[in-house]
C-alpha positions, 0 to 999 in steps of 0.5 A: 741140806746141813740141817737134814742131814743133821737131824737124820744123824739124831733120828738114826742113833735116838734109836739104834740108843733104843735098840742098845737098850733093848739087848742090854740084858740079853748079856745075863741070858745065862742066869737060870729059871724059876723052873730049874731052882729048888728056891724060887726068887721073891719080890718084898715091895714095903710100899702100897703099890696104889701110890704107882698108879699112873697119874695119865691113866687116873685122868683117863679114869682106865681102870686097871692096866698090867705089864708082864716084867722079866727081872734079873737077881745077882745071888746076892739078891739084888735088881741087874737086868729088867725088861718089859716082855708085855708091855700096857696099854700105853698110860703110864703102867710100863714104867711106874712097873720099872718103877717098882721093881727098882725100889723093891727088895728080892730075895735070891732063887737057889738052887740045894740051898744056894743063891744063883743068879735067876729070873724070875717073869712076872706081872705087876697089875694095876687096879683101881678096882681093888 
């Protein structure tokens, strides 16, 4: 009986932790959407996106994948938070998309020439054919 209780407690703690991760970007909801900005935030990658193509997708010959992220960027151009808006079909595409944005550099969005906290919806598309 003790083991069942302990296992149930562990499973509940694990699900609470997952729910906390999902909601962790909610405190940044006051960041401005790109439609309210005079200059949208931009992303710069100094690496090959092909290097992030998931190994499991290559092994299964999955040719394309897409993940849509909501990326929160501070007025200093730093990645503050991210959340997955649309998951891929699996095979590691979501994890690869998150790795890409964590290594990318950002320029903050602006209103009338002043940097502001903002967010952008960023689709990340993977393709073995390009």
